[in-house]
VOGU-3710 file (C-alpha; in Angstrom, 3 decimals, decimal comma):
1> msntlpvali> 6,206/15,719/-28,102  2,730/15,816/-27,643  1,190/17,830/-24,739  -1,527/15,769/-23,754  -0,917/12,457/-22,132  -3,202/9,509/-23,943  -5,294/7,070/-22,128  -5,455/3,588/-21,309  -9,333/2,834/-19,677  -9,307/-0,809/-18,507
11> lfsndmdafl> -12,571/-1,585/-16,764  -13,339/-4,733/-15,140  -17,016/-5,924/-13,929  -18,164/-9,222/-12,469  -21,102/-11,224/-11,132  -21,629/-12,376/-7,072  -24,083/-14,915/-9,263  -21,432/-15,920/-11,764  -18,233/-15,030/-10,280  -14,718/-14,815/-12,218
21> pmveqerkii> -12,239/-15,155/-9,754  -9,778/-13,987/-12,080  -10,734/-10,674/-12,858  -8,635/-8,774/-10,393  -5,876/-10,919/-11,226  -5,973/-9,637/-15,061  -5,931/-6,247/-14,168  -3,298/-6,515/-11,732  -1,003/-8,495/-14,875  -2,188/-5,155/-16,972
31> eealehfddt> -1,190/-2,355/-14,858  2,096/-4,109/-14,205  2,464/-4,776/-18,214  1,808/-1,139/-18,999  3,279/0,781/-15,587  6,324/1,673/-17,405  3,836/3,769/-19,586  2,555/5,210/-16,883  5,746/5,965/-14,767  7,297/7,753/-17,267
41> nrlkvvarss> 4,274/10,200/-19,027  3,481/8,743/-22,278  0,343/6,803/-21,260  -2,349/7,218/-18,048  -3,547/3,877/-17,141  -7,029/4,234/-15,528  -8,256/1,149/-14,347  -11,501/0,713/-12,419  -13,293/-2,534/-11,066  -16,968/-3,451/-10,650
51> vsieevfrlf> -17,716/-0,541/-12,840  -21,319/0,753/-14,006  -22,747/1,952/-17,153  -22,800/5,136/-15,714  -19,745/5,418/-14,897  -18,142/4,203/-17,682  -20,078/7,158/-19,753  -18,571/9,342/-16,673  -14,842/7,970/-17,602  -15,686/8,686/-21,645
61> nrykgrilmf> -16,682/12,262/-20,732  -14,111/12,766/-18,220  -10,873/11,577/-20,941  -12,801/12,668/-23,846  -10,944/12,900/-26,657  -7,865/11,473/-25,402  -8,632/7,714/-24,826  -6,065/5,819/-26,744  -7,270/2,182/-26,648  -10,055/0,603/-24,224
71> hfaghaeghg> -10,103/-3,138/-22,849  -12,837/-4,487/-20,980  -12,955/-8,030/-18,845  -15,852/-9,728/-17,337  -19,334/-11,182/-18,585  -20,380/-10,645/-22,426  -22,469/-11,872/-24,991  -22,923/-10,744/-28,662  -25,409/-7,668/-27,971  -23,083/-6,118/-25,032
81> lqfnqqfeda> -21,260/-5,892/-22,255  -22,170/-6,884/-18,257  -21,732/-3,699/-15,945  -22,356/-3,710/-12,160  -25,011/-1,333/-11,509  -24,001/-1,921/-7,999  -21,564/-4,566/-7,016  -23,756/-7,557/-6,465  -26,253/-6,124/-9,107  -25,640/-6,440/-13,070
91> emgqavglad> -27,055/-4,227/-15,781  -26,459/-5,371/-19,759  -24,515/-2,100/-21,419  -25,707/-2,730/-25,222  -23,184/-2,469/-27,952  -25,142/-0,136/-29,789  -24,621/2,403/-27,114  -21,121/1,620/-26,900  -20,566/1,802/-30,277  -21,389/5,652/-30,358
101> lfrrevengi> -19,209/6,178/-27,778  -15,973/4,475/-29,343  -17,554/6,648/-32,655  -17,126/10,059/-30,730  -13,507/8,804/-29,295  -12,659/7,599/-32,914  -14,229/11,061/-34,573  -12,762/13,609/-32,200  -9,653/11,633/-30,446  -7,195/9,214/-30,772
111> lqlvflngcs> -8,791/6,006/-30,299  -6,757/2,869/-31,522  -7,971/-0,110/-29,638  -10,342/-2,143/-28,757  -10,331/-5,439/-26,589  -13,333/-6,872/-25,686  -12,268/-9,878/-23,206  -15,868/-11,402/-22,311  -17,492/-14,681/-24,557  -18,918/-14,009/-27,461
121> tnpqlelmke> -18,270/-10,524/-28,388  -17,633/-10,955/-31,685  -21,183/-10,264/-33,149  -20,234/-6,591/-31,742  -17,289/-6,410/-34,260  -19,533/-4,757/-37,149  -20,648/-2,151/-35,029  -17,257/-1,306/-33,955  -15,309/-1,255/-37,707  -18,936/0,861/-38,582
131> agvpsvisty> -17,698/3,788/-35,570  -14,301/3,369/-37,033  -12,405/1,874/-34,495  -9,044/0,554/-36,044  -8,389/-2,281/-34,277  -10,785/-4,577/-32,169  -9,860/-7,946/-30,561  -13,023/-10,531/-29,718  -14,023/-13,772/-29,400  -15,997/-16,124/-31,128
141> hpiedkkava> -17,497/-18,383/-28,548  -17,604/-18,455/-24,742  -13,872/-17,982/-22,545  -12,541/-19,411/-20,120  -11,755/-17,281/-17,005  -8,144/-18,459/-16,564  -7,365/-18,487/-20,629  -8,539/-15,026/-20,613  -6,165/-13,780/-17,836  -3,499/-15,685/-19,826
151> faqqfyqyls> -4,066/-14,480/-23,152  -4,542/-10,782/-21,885  -1,716/-11,593/-20,256  0,809/-12,590/-23,053  -0,680/-9,847/-25,301  -0,073/-7,074/-23,047  3,436/-8,026/-21,857  4,409/-8,530/-25,448  2,859/-5,368/-26,868  4,394/-3,383/-23,891
161> naqsedpfnk> 7,920/-4,454/-24,100  7,569/-5,099/-20,438  10,550/-7,899/-19,903  12,671/-5,520/-21,908  15,650/-4,082/-20,072  14,815/-1,058/-22,638  11,321/-1,438/-23,359  11,077/2,187/-25,624  13,477/0,435/-28,191  11,465/-1,034/-30,683
171> lpklqqafeh> 8,141/-1,086/-29,500  6,369/-4,174/-31,130  3,357/-3,628/-33,223  0,251/-4,785/-32,641  -0,079/-8,102/-34,907  3,003/-9,294/-33,255  1,592/-8,954/-29,862  -1,563/-10,395/-30,890  0,039/-13,653/-32,880  2,578/-13,931/-29,675
181> aiaylktays> -0,802/-14,300/-27,848  -2,290/-17,103/-29,623  0,847/-18,912/-30,011  1,564/-19,238/-26,547  -2,707/-20,225/-25,810  -1,744/-22,969/-28,706  1,124/-24,256/-26,690  -0,295/-23,809/-23,321  -4,000/-24,746/-23,801  -6,191/-26,444/-26,744
191> ikekepveek> -7,678/-23,150/-27,780  -9,402/-24,516/-30,477  -12,068/-26,953/-28,212  -15,442/-25,279/-27,174  -15,747/-24,545/-23,311  -17,388/-27,392/-21,246  -21,125/-25,753/-20,262  -20,869/-27,336/-16,787  -18,145/-24,761/-15,914  -20,201/-21,992/-15,998
201> aqqrsvmfnf> -19,082/-20,140/-13,133  -15,714/-20,331/-14,466  -17,008/-18,513/-18,019  -17,836/-15,083/-19,152  -20,478/-15,432/-20,463  -24,013/-13,874/-19,657  -26,181/-16,636/-21,450  -24,521/-19,695/-22,798  -25,867/-19,672/-26,142  -23,737/-21,551/-28,275
211> daateadtet> -25,223/-20,595/-31,711  -23,263/-17,772/-31,345  -19,886/-19,724/-31,474  -18,415/-20,868/-34,755  -17,405/-24,104/-36,103  -15,399/-26,098/-33,086  -12,094/-25,317/-35,208  -12,080/-21,799/-35,023  -10,292/-19,888/-32,954  -11,495/-18,012/-29,569
221> wtlhttqpdw> -9,673/-14,777/-30,274  -9,955/-12,701/-33,335  -8,199/-9,298/-34,418  -9,770/-7,270/-36,792  -7,322/-3,805/-37,452  -6,659/-1,836/-40,482  -3,663/-0,942/-38,726  -1,530/-3,781/-37,852  1,478/-1,740/-37,331  0,298/0,443/-34,452
231> rlpgevagem> 2,402/0,141/-31,578  1,837/2,122/-27,486  3,228/5,792/-28,153  7,170/5,966/-27,003  6,991/9,675/-27,007  6,538/11,303/-23,708  3,891/13,468/-23,130  4,490/16,961/-22,480  1,925/17,032/-19,576  3,296/16,436/-16,268
241> kpfnelltlq> 1,589/13,606/-14,305  0,861/15,126/-10,923  2,204/13,072/-7,999  0,211/11,481/-5,152  -3,007/11,288/-7,681  -3,350/7,882/-7,399  -2,446/7,459/-3,503  -5,047/9,643/-2,646  -7,404/8,023/-4,755  -6,612/4,948/-3,434
251> lihaiqphsk> -6,504/6,091/0,359  -9,593/7,940/0,434  -11,877/4,852/-0,958  -9,788/2,543/1,243  -10,338/4,162/4,536  -14,242/4,907/3,951  -15,260/2,150/6,469  -13,798/3,960/9,002  -14,008/7,536/8,994  -17,596/9,082/8,223
261> vaqkflekaq> -16,027/12,589/7,105  -14,473/10,254/4,023  -17,566/9,004/3,364  -19,168/12,074/3,128  -16,627/13,446/1,640  -16,811/11,163/-1,869  -20,829/11,448/-1,869  -20,280/14,986/-2,633  -17,329/14,305/-4,629  -18,420/12,073/-6,617
271> tidgweevsr> -21,155/14,100/-7,857  -18,608/16,642/-9,794  -17,013/15,214/-12,727  -12,897/14,313/-12,594  -12,975/15,415/-9,071  -9,779/13,750/-9,181  -8,276/16,262/-10,944  -8,955/19,477/-9,083  -6,506/20,258/-6,827  -8,637/22,751/-4,278
281> itdkakdiia> -11,216/19,147/-3,924  -7,955/16,947/-4,002  -6,733/18,844/-1,462  -9,435/17,929/1,053  -8,995/14,685/0,586  -5,509/14,949/1,266  -6,213/16,664/4,637  -8,684/13,640/5,823  -6,414/11,054/5,061  -3,928/12,988/7,082
291> ysfvgvmgiq> -5,664/13,311/9,886  -7,868/9,763/9,677  -4,385/7,728/9,519  -2,762/6,553/12,866  -0,795/9,370/14,782  2,783/8,844/13,036  1,298/7,504/9,772  -0,822/10,768/9,005  2,542/12,929/9,769  4,684/11,222/6,982
301> lrklfaigke> 1,390/11,497/4,335  1,487/15,122/5,394  4,995/15,267/4,145  4,155/13,533/1,205  1,557/15,740/0,233  3,182/18,715/0,493  6,518/17,603/-1,501  4,189/16,832/-4,348  2,752/20,454/-4,615  6,459/21,784/-4,664
311> phsdqkvhry> 7,649/22,551/-8,143  9,453/19,796/-10,279  13,305/19,640/-9,560  15,942/16,889/-8,664  15,514/18,044/-5,006  11,402/17,085/-5,395  12,399/13,530/-6,742  14,815/12,928/-3,719  12,992/14,070/-1,099  9,466/12,341/-2,516
321> ltnslltakr> 11,172/9,042/-2,907  13,259/9,599/0,787  9,379/10,395/2,435  8,209/7,381/0,325  10,146/4,952/1,540  10,428/6,139/4,988  6,791/5,621/4,987  6,272/2,284/3,714  8,760/1,664/6,365  7,612/2,903/9,353
331> alkllsfami> 4,173/1,543/8,824  5,845/-2,051/8,576  8,001/-1,234/11,574  4,576/0,449/13,535  2,964/-3,044/12,932  6,196/-4,788/14,104  6,835/-3,150/17,187  2,885/-3,600/18,251  3,570/-7,570/17,381  7,128/-7,603/19,638
341> sqlwdeqqqk> 5,363/-5,768/22,363  2,316/-8,246/22,623  5,095/-11,437/22,173  7,075/-9,219/25,051  3,710/-9,210/27,827  3,084/-12,771/26,543  6,302/-14,086/26,991  6,651/-12,115/30,813  3,538/-14,684/31,603  4,241/-17,654/30,170
351> eqsfpdelke> 7,683/-18,550/28,296  7,520/-20,126/24,937  10,272/-21,261/22,536  10,236/-19,546/19,179  10,377/-21,131/15,710  14,095/-20,699/14,181  12,852/-17,957/11,654  11,090/-16,094/14,028  14,528/-16,186/16,237  16,405/-14,892/13,446
361> qlkqlfdlef> 13,865/-12,309/12,586  14,046/-11,060/15,902  17,951/-11,493/15,869  18,164/-9,294/13,040  16,262/-6,391/15,126  17,966/-6,755/18,471  21,428/-7,988/17,492  22,260/-5,828/14,146  24,061/-2,138/13,700  21,762/-1,534/10,534
371> dpdimgylrl> 18,469/-1,405/10,707  15,957/-3,643/8,475  15,353/-2,682/5,199  11,840/-2,657/3,917  11,489/-6,395/3,011  12,942/-6,991/6,556  10,499/-5,312/8,342  7,469/-7,423/5,787  9,640/-10,906/7,074  9,530/-10,247/10,904
381> lqalcqyfes> 5,766/-8,908/10,540  5,340/-12,540/8,254  7,146/-14,669/11,444  5,357/-12,651/14,024  1,963/-13,216/12,388  2,895/-17,045/12,066  3,904/-17,447/15,523  0,509/-15,588/16,996  -1,411/-17,842/14,766  -0,022/-21,011/15,747
391> qqlsfplpel> 0,295/-20,778/19,139  -3,847/-18,869/19,114  -2,606/-15,887/20,668  -4,519/-12,648/20,810  -3,095/-10,084/17,824  -2,312/-6,385/19,445  -4,387/-5,326/16,389  -7,256/-7,565/15,565  -6,573/-6,390/11,886  -3,488/-7,848/11,756
401> qelaprlvee> -4,651/-11,539/11,863  -6,882/-10,870/8,257  -3,875/-9,131/7,119  -1,773/-12,583/7,812  -2,451/-14,264/5,022  -1,652/-11,288/2,349  1,643/-11,800/3,713  3,284/-14,233/1,009  4,722/-13,747/-2,713  1,663/-14,497/-4,615
411> delfgacqkl> -0,273/-11,472/-3,277  -0,343/-7,677/-4,608  1,058/-6,341/-0,954  4,117/-8,246/-0,766  4,753/-7,483/-4,357  4,666/-3,916/-3,364  7,052/-4,170/-0,853  9,313/-5,808/-2,950  9,286/-3,110/-5,377  9,810/-0,605/-2,866
421> qeisnlfdkg> 12,813/-2,079/-2,046  13,994/-2,714/-5,374  13,363/1,351/-5,445  15,413/1,942/-2,399  18,000/-0,196/-3,454  18,412/1,856/-6,705  18,061/4,847/-4,700  20,918/4,195/-2,305  23,120/3,732/-5,355  21,958/7,195/-6,870
431> khglpdcyaa> 20,547/5,383/-9,557  17,003/7,358/-9,632  14,669/9,286/-11,314  11,076/10,523/-12,310  9,817/7,593/-12,888  10,757/5,869/-9,444  8,529/8,455/-7,997  5,289/7,314/-9,978  6,222/3,640/-9,313  7,261/4,350/-5,152
441> erslsvllkn> 3,754/6,012/-5,283  1,663/2,837/-6,713  3,473/0,505/-4,820  2,889/2,584/-1,566  -0,812/2,807/-2,596  -1,160/-1,048/-2,226  0,841/-1,165/1,219  -1,458/1,671/2,806  -4,769/0,457/1,555  -4,182/-2,824/2,730
451> lhflaqyrmi> -3,227/-1,139/6,018  -6,674/0,798/6,034  -7,918/-0,283/9,384  -4,933/2,008/10,655  -7,597/4,718/10,206  -9,063/3,572/13,305  -5,968/3,746/15,320  -4,940/6,422/17,465  -1,360/7,678/19,127  -0,648/9,352/21,895
461> siknityeei> 2,456/10,107/24,151  2,785/9,914/28,394  4,117/12,921/29,296  3,033/13,479/33,194  1,179/11,658/35,575  0,167/13,615/38,644  -1,716/11,688/41,695  -4,054/13,251/43,548  -6,485/11,525/46,389  -8,257/14,243/49,298
471> rnspprylha> -8,950/13,057/52,227  -11,873/10,498/52,517  -12,251/10,282/48,585  -10,639/7,873/46,126  -7,108/9,189/44,393  -7,304/10,419/41,002  -4,556/10,766/38,556  -4,171/13,693/36,262  -2,764/12,131/32,792  -0,995/15,035/30,207
481> ftalgmdsks> 0,036/13,472/27,048  0,119/14,511/23,750  -2,294/13,425/20,770  0,057/12,442/17,965  -0,424/13,660/14,450  -2,987/15,573/13,066  -6,366/16,505/13,971  -9,247/17,721/11,723  -8,113/21,321/12,100  -4,293/20,357/11,229
491> ninterinyv> -2,899/21,014/14,817  -0,286/18,731/14,965  0,483/17,091/18,454  -1,755/18,507/20,389  -1,454/18,746/24,222  -4,260/17,173/25,942  -5,065/15,972/29,782  -7,595/13,341/31,134  -8,443/13,312/34,660  -9,376/9,701/35,241
501> dvpistdavl> -9,191/7,063/38,019  -6,753/4,797/36,904  -2,902/5,173/36,376  -0,953/4,892/33,146  2,465/3,689/31,991  5,000/6,804/32,386  6,593/8,213/29,480  4,870/5,576/26,899  3,928/5,946/23,455  0,603/4,032/23,301
511> lykgryqnsi> -1,381/2,233/20,448  -5,020/2,394/20,842  -8,439/2,226/19,508  -11,642/3,461/21,493  -9,750/4,212/25,004  -6,176/5,133/25,164  -6,385/3,159/29,055  -6,580/-0,488/26,512  -3,378/0,159/24,806  -0,868/-1,218/23,274
521> nlfpfiidyn> 2,986/0,313/24,845  5,375/0,764/21,824  8,126/2,252/24,487  11,093/1,627/24,111  11,237/0,703/20,368  9,245/4,345/19,790  9,900/7,012/22,600  8,939/10,296/22,775  12,019/11,882/23,108  10,775/15,709/24,511
531> altfesgaki> 8,735/13,614/26,878  11,967/11,703/28,381  13,877/15,124/28,754  11,038/17,342/29,899  10,638/19,149/27,052  7,572/20,175/25,272  5,488/18,976/22,420  6,672/15,709/21,232  9,877/14,425/19,400  9,126/10,656/18,252
541> cfyngqdlkd> 11,958/8,424/17,509  12,082/4,982/16,459  14,468/2,366/17,263  17,078/2,217/14,326  19,710/-0,702/15,746  22,363/-0,407/17,742  26,189/0,898/17,723  28,440/-2,362/18,361  31,064/-0,425/19,510  29,732/1,150/22,816
551> gsltycfldd> 26,332/-0,895/22,988  24,184/2,473/22,394  21,121/2,150/20,978  20,606/4,409/17,638  17,520/6,564/17,228  15,556/8,539/14,516  13,409/11,079/14,277  10,223/11,124/12,637  10,058/15,086/12,277  13,399/15,182/10,114
561> ntkinigyka> 15,448/11,979/10,310  17,951/12,586/11,932  19,691/10,229/14,455  20,544/10,044/18,022  22,483/7,257/19,994  21,076/6,775/23,955  23,741/4,710/25,685  23,693/3,748/29,522  25,128/5,935/32,229  24,058/3,520/35,673
571> taegdvdlnq> 22,684/7,123/37,225  20,955/5,082/39,761  23,446/2,394/39,922  25,582/1,899/43,199  25,510/4,186/46,535  23,238/6,893/44,901  20,377/8,927/46,896  17,647/8,623/44,193  15,708/12,102/46,096  18,885/13,835/45,540
581> lmldpekrkd> 18,804/12,371/42,040  15,253/14,026/41,128  16,650/17,286/42,154  19,355/17,602/39,799  17,540/18,249/36,331  20,314/16,719/33,552  20,659/13,583/36,397  16,666/13,140/35,653  16,853/12,830/31,888  19,864/10,569/32,149
591> hkldavfqqf> 17,835/8,365/34,428  15,091/8,429/32,015  17,159/7,749/28,936  18,598/4,980/30,908  15,308/3,232/31,341  15,316/3,281/27,482  18,449/1,263/27,719  17,423/-0,761/30,281  13,897/-1,655/28,551  15,261/-2,468/25,570
601> heaqkvllpq> 17,625/-4,806/26,632  15,500/-6,524/29,228  12,685/-7,028/25,967  15,722/-8,461/24,429  16,345/-10,946/27,653  12,756/-12,391/27,839  12,543/-12,722/23,908  15,729/-13,814/23,065  17,916/-15,142/26,228  19,749/-16,861/24,325
611> laaeedffee> 21,295/-13,532/22,437  21,975/-12,052/25,770  23,577/-14,708/28,100  26,024/-14,725/25,349  26,418/-10,802/25,255  27,041/-11,178/29,046  29,816/-13,719/28,550  31,455/-11,479/25,946  31,231/-8,835/28,616  32,681/-10,571/31,635
621> aadefef> 35,444/-11,764/29,145  36,257/-8,529/27,730  36,621/-7,548/31,514  39,045/-10,497/32,573  41,562/-8,603/29,993  41,162/-5,554/31,039  44,713/-3,754/32,291
//
């Protein structure tokens, strides 16, 4: 067993003046092809987009002696590779200098493969051979962007045995993978034809110098190798890959537009080589992420980060997967509940007929004993977004309108949710292990980086409203509330007050950006049980289904995932003296909890009137047969 985890360095660049639309697709394909090696501690996949020459050298220094394979995708020519000086600006990395980097890795490390997937890179081959690189894949002439992606996809999927149920059994050889990719292109394309000059934006050349190309019957890609039987590592490295490294890196970058603290952190951190692996620095990044993300999501991430620091054990694996899946599901629930709350208000003002798909998704939420799964909430969110767009309704979170086009099967966000659902299914059957933790982390990273806008939002729980009106003065209100989530000093769910001249909904959990007076009321889908029972602090619960036997509503506590049922006790019905009721603490609690039940069924009645009518009919029918 090797103690050092080998690295696959996968780098991409682009040019805004000659944009390559398929480059990011190539990144996704390669990461997916190699993910089972990454998840099982056989290979560390390091992928970077829009890399500069400075970043290339930083990465080579950071992973010195560990780089097993190097892949480049972007514009290129015979004398070098094009990198990004800034995102908009390009700079040429000279092949002579790059060859020196490769020489160092050959002499002092384990470098086996260099794949230069840009136009006309074959003139660089001699430099690679002089540097001692065992295997080089290069190109004879300009290549079309989509063919470059297709070739890379076939090559890496075959080399990694990605589509096999037992991928590490009889791993394919390098020569076999190359020949497989060539055979695919011969079948799908006419790869012996030179690319047309007029499709410049779709090609990966810096300058269209056809003197670099060989005769028209020369195949585009070529493999020079002294080790045709080389395979990807099947041996598990002794070095344990840390939890949350990818999640932290992805999210601290994703929240930058909404967090000046994250911006300042990265400015300082990026001056430290390899900061991503220095715990005292990444711990600070984790804190920033946890208090930046909205309320309940920040708390979920804090739990996940804490579990990641625990010593390795089966219990750690179980707890990490539990909380990864809950974090993903609750993120989707939060967005879905915000949309449903807005839709409820819209229907109150102007009743509209819903399409069948939305009706079905709402029925899954309101009329099932079991809470929908991750994909169930994704489909609900998708149906809600489609309806809001079709009716030109205002989205409760404007960013959801921008997210809506990404809730489709072709997008990485959808794929990440599918992967999390697959892991959840295995977890429910007890068929999970350490690799599933890394796979869950990767998919959760994709989901949450797409929900980065939640770092702009905050949540509060309104605990109490005190009315004050002094003679000849306008009325004032004292709002007592709990600020949900973490603050910058790691305080959780802090109690606060606000003395203002406007009222606010009592016992409400509010989601807002800016001032909470302009907020989304999430009650009764998300509730603060402590606010309803006159307890201090906050105890946030998510709606989790209903008991079909007695009709009570099931809620799941955020803190410990325990469940509680809230039934209807009809405390205020009939000939009841409300003043006397309010004097009894227990009856006041029951009255508050009855409001949860009533509001839930009011929402159901407004959004699904047919379902509510059916329930009333069956209740009346049952009453007729009572003895």
